[in-house]
N, C-alpha and C positions, 0 to 999 in steps of 0.2 A: 362650088366647093368653098367651104369656109374653114379657116384655120384660127384657132384661139388658144390662149393659155388660161382662160377663165374656167372656173369650176362649172361643170355641166352635169346635170342629171338628164341623161339622154331620153329616158322614158317621159319625163316631164316636158322636155323641150319638144318632143314629137307630139305630145298631147296639145301643147300650146300652138303648134302649127297645124292642128286638125287631124292628127293621126294618119298622116299620109306616108310615113315611113322614112327613116333616116339610116344611112350607112355611116359608120364611124370607126376611127382608129385613134385610140387614146394611149398608145404605147409611149408617146412622148408628151409629158405633162405641159410642156411649153408650146407644143405644136399639135394640138388636138385637131384632127381632120374630121369634118362633118360634111356629108353629102346627102341630098335627097335620093331616094331610091329611083331606079330606072323609070318606073311608071308614075312617079310623083309629078304634080304640076307646080310644086313650090319653086319659085325663082331664087336665084342667088341672092338678090336684094332682100327678099322676104326672109330667107334663112339668116343672113347677116343681121338684119334688124331684130329678128327674134332672139338671136344670141346676145345682142347688145342689151335687150330688155330682160333677158333671162336671169332669174335669181334661183339658183339651184337649191331645191329642198333636199332633205336627207333621202338617201336611197334606202331601199328595204334592208340591205345589208348593214348600213350604218345604224338604222333603227334597231335591228336585231342585236348588234354588238352593244349598243347603249343599254338596251333592256337586260342583256346578259350581265354587263358590268354592274348595273344597279341591283340586280338580283343577287349577285355574289356579295356585294357590299352589304345588302340587307341580311343575308345569311351570317356574315361575319359579325354584324351588329347584334344579331340574336345569339351569338356565342358559339356558332359552329366553327370547328377547326377546319384547316385546309384539307386534311384527310377525310373528314366527314363530308365536306362539300364535294370532293372528288368522287367519293363513293356514291353520293346522291346523283351526280351527273353521269355516272358510268352506266 
């Protein structure tokens, strides 16, 4: 088990460890708990080392939100009103 306060992209971390499966609890930002799955051969040291080296890339949710914000800004730049933008997105 590893506990960290570091920003973690769990899908990316699992890929960095060879896609062997991770179980995680991120309910507490200061104490994120990460474990290998039951059938995984990842050691605690390998997990801790991978977390230390891990630089979290954006999640798909973060990318989607950024694209949405940029799209809304572009529509406003083109002169669309909030009502028109809302109608377009409905």
